[in-house]
C-alpha positions in Angstrom: 108.3 130.2 116.4 105.6 128.9 114.0 105.9 125.5 112.5 103.6 124.4 109.6 102.5 120.7 109.6 100.5 118.6 107.3 97.4 117.6 109.2 95.8 118.8 112.4 97.2 119.1 115.9 98.5 115.9 117.3 99.5 114.5 113.8 102.8 112.6 113.5 104.1 115.8 111.8 103.6 117.6 115.1 105.4 114.8 117.0 108.4 115.2 114.6 108.3 119.0 115.1 108.3 118.8 118.8 111.2 116.3 118.8 113.3 118.3 116.3 112.7 121.6 118.1 112.9 120.1 121.6 113.2 122.8 124.3 111.9 125.6 122.1 108.6 127.3 122.3 106.7 126.5 119.0 103.2 127.2 117.7 101.7 124.6 115.3 100.1 125.9 112.1 97.7 123.3 110.6 97.7 122.7 106.9 95.8 119.9 105.1 98.1 119.4 102.1 101.9 119.3 101.7 101.8 122.1 99.2 100.0 124.3 101.7 102.8 123.6 104.2 105.4 124.9 101.8 103.3 127.9 100.8 102.9 128.7 104.5 106.7 128.9 104.8 107.2 130.9 101.5 104.4 133.3 102.4 106.0 134.1 105.8 103.1 132.7 107.7 105.3 130.0 109.3 109.0 130.0 110.1 109.6 126.4 109.3 107.6 123.5 107.8 107.7 119.8 108.7 107.5 117.7 105.6 107.3 113.9 105.4 109.4 112.5 102.6 109.7 108.7 103.1 108.6 105.8 105.2 110.5 102.6 105.9 107.4 100.6 104.8 105.7 102.7 102.2 108.8 104.2 100.6 109.4 107.7 99.2 106.6 110.3 98.7 107.7 111.2 95.1 105.2 114.0 94.7 106.8 115.7 97.7 110.2 115.5 96.0 108.8 117.3 93.0 107.2 120.0 95.3 110.5 120.7 96.9 112.0 121.3 93.5 109.2 123.6 92.4 109.0 125.8 95.5 111.4 128.4 96.8 112.3 126.4 99.9 115.4 124.6 101.3 115.8 121.6 103.5 117.6 122.7 106.7 117.3 119.5 108.8 115.9 116.0 109.0 114.5 113.7 111.7 113.3 110.1 111.8 110.6 109.1 114.2 109.0 105.8 114.9 105.4 105.6 113.8 103.6 103.8 116.7 99.9 103.2 115.9 97.4 103.1 118.7 93.7 102.3 118.8 91.9 105.1 120.8 88.3 105.7 121.9 86.3 107.8 124.3 86.9 107.1 128.1 85.0 104.1 129.2 84.7 102.5 125.8 86.3 99.1 125.4 87.3 97.4 122.1 84.2 95.2 122.4 82.0 98.3 122.2 83.6 99.5 118.9 82.0 98.7 115.6 83.9 101.2 113.4 87.5 102.4 113.3 88.6 105.4 111.3 92.1 106.5 110.2 94.3 107.4 107.2 94.6 104.6 104.7 98.3 104.1 105.5 97.6 103.6 109.2 94.8 101.2 108.4 97.1 99.2 106.1 99.8 99.1 108.8 97.3 97.6 111.4 95.1 95.2 109.3 96.6 92.1 111.0 95.5 93.4 114.4 91.9 93.9 113.2 91.6 90.4 111.8 90.9 89.3 115.4 87.9 91.7 115.3 85.9 90.9 112.1 82.9 92.9 113.4 84.9 96.2 113.2 84.5 98.1 110.0 87.6 100.0 108.9 86.9 103.4 107.4 89.5 105.6 105.6 89.8 109.3 106.2 92.3 112.0 105.3 94.4 112.2 108.5 95.1 110.1 111.5 94.8 113.0 114.0 91.7 114.3 112.4 90.0 110.9 112.9 90.8 111.1 116.6 89.5 114.6 116.8 86.3 113.6 115.1 85.7 110.8 117.6 86.2 113.3 120.5 84.2 116.2 119.1 81.3 113.9 118.0 81.4 111.9 121.3 81.2 108.8 119.1 80.9 105.9 121.6 81.0 103.1 119.1 83.8 104.5 116.9 87.5 104.2 117.5 90.4 105.8 115.6 94.0 104.8 114.9 96.7 107.4 115.6 99.5 108.6 117.8 99.7 109.0 121.6 100.1 112.7 121.3 96.8 113.1 119.4 94.9 110.7 121.7 96.0 112.7 124.8 95.3 116.1 123.1 91.7 115.1 122.3 91.0 113.4 125.6 90.8 109.8 124.3 91.9 106.6 126.0 94.3 104.2 124.3 92.4 100.9 124.0 95.2 99.0 122.3 98.8 100.2 122.1 101.3 99.6 119.4 99.0 97.7 117.0 101.1 98.2 113.9 102.2 94.9 112.3 105.8 96.0 111.7 107.4 97.6 114.7 110.3 99.0 112.8 108.1 101.6 111.1 109.9 104.9 110.8 109.1 108.1 108.8 111.7 110.6 107.6 110.7 114.2 107.9 112.5 117.2 106.3 112.6 120.5 108.1 111.9 123.2 105.5 112.8 126.9 105.5 112.5 129.7 103.0 115.0 129.5 100.2 116.2 133.1 100.7 117.3 132.3 104.2 120.7 130.8 105.0 120.9 127.1 105.8 122.8 125.7 108.9 126.5 126.7 109.2 127.4 123.0 109.8 126.1 120.3 107.5 127.2 116.8 106.5 124.4 115.8 104.2 122.7 117.2 101.0 119.7 116.4 98.9 120.2 117.1 95.2 118.0 117.0 92.1 119.9 116.5 88.8 119.0 116.3 85.1 121.7 114.7 83.0 123.1 116.2 79.8 122.6 114.1 76.7 126.0 112.4 76.8 126.8 108.7 76.6 127.6 107.3 80.1 127.0 110.6 81.9 125.3 108.9 84.9 128.1 106.4 85.3 130.6 109.2 85.2 128.7 111.2 87.8 128.5 108.2 90.2 132.2 107.5 89.7 133.1 111.2 90.6 130.9 111.0 93.7 132.9 108.0 94.8 136.2 109.5 93.8 135.7 112.5 96.1 134.9 110.2 99.0 131.2 111.2 99.1 128.8 108.6 100.4 125.8 108.2 98.0 123.1 107.2 100.5 120.1 107.3 98.1 119.3 107.6 94.4 115.9 107.6 92.7 114.8 108.4 89.2 111.5 110.1 88.2 110.2 110.8 84.7 110.3 114.3 83.4 106.8 115.4 82.6 106.4 116.2 78.9 109.7 114.5 77.9 108.8 110.8 77.4 111.5 108.3 78.5 113.7 111.1 80.0 114.4 111.1 83.7 115.6 113.3 86.5 117.4 111.9 89.5 117.1 112.7 93.2 120.1 111.8 95.2 121.2 112.1 98.9 124.9 112.3 99.7 126.7 112.3 103.0 130.3 113.5 103.7 132.8 114.5 106.4 134.6 117.2 104.5 132.5 120.1 103.0 135.4 121.1 100.7 135.4 117.7 99.1 131.6 117.9 98.7 131.9 121.3 97.0 134.7 120.0 94.7 132.5 117.1 93.8 129.7 119.5 92.8 132.2 121.5 90.6 133.3 118.3 88.9 129.9 117.0 88.0 128.3 120.3 86.8 129.7 120.0 83.2 127.9 116.6 82.9 124.6 118.1 84.0 121.8 119.9 82.2 120.4 121.1 85.5 121.2 120.8 89.2 119.0 121.9 92.1 120.4 121.8 95.6 117.3 121.0 97.6 119.1 121.4 100.9 122.3 121.0 102.9 121.8 119.9 106.5 123.0 117.7 109.4 122.1 114.1 109.2 119.5 112.8 111.7 122.1 110.7 113.5 120.4 110.3 116.8 117.2 109.0 115.2 119.2 106.6 113.0 120.9 105.2 116.0 117.5 104.5 117.6 116.5 102.6 114.5 119.5 100.4 114.3 119.7 99.7 118.0 116.2 98.2 118.2 
């Protein structure tokens, strides 16, 4: 089974893939952009794609929501993993030997408080956390460290100099599992991600929200984004959760007359196990 990820081997996308597909034999397909991940799935190069969609600190990746709407793909699962940032370097290198640390800008922002204790270390942004670790390994850079995950550090033969250096320990990223739109989704599902554009009727959004509530559907998330080329007009991305699929389908039937467009981005099982890990810490 081939899984496309954004980034190189050892990236947090790979960690998410290995946890979601635990016990299955998977091959990782490296892609450097999110669009390439989706294209790998639609072009039959990969069976599934791992797709970061939001982080508990940085928020939603809105450009990725729009990509899901534009591509012929469906969400078939989700998983939340804790993002634990580590400082890694070549074997034998201590933190006092390091003068430069490389990583993705988000990882650097999540660890700045740690590096205030080391003003001599220069922080350098690069395109990917795992790629930074690989560059240190391949270049045998003795005075350079990198911030990233434990999987990548082990994969590239680096030692973890400082573990868990992120400022906020409750740092989780939500990943979607993506498959081709022509393929069937899971038989069982209790969650859905929808993209809707309202018809031009007074109070249509309020009516839709009321109908979602009336049918006993839990609205877990709603975000608005501008419609390009239509100033001051917006589309909405919503996540809903439910215990009864028939009530969910009835809700969809009820709201369609109030909508100009609706895109079902995916129907899937909620990442319950990961959520319990978050709330129990």
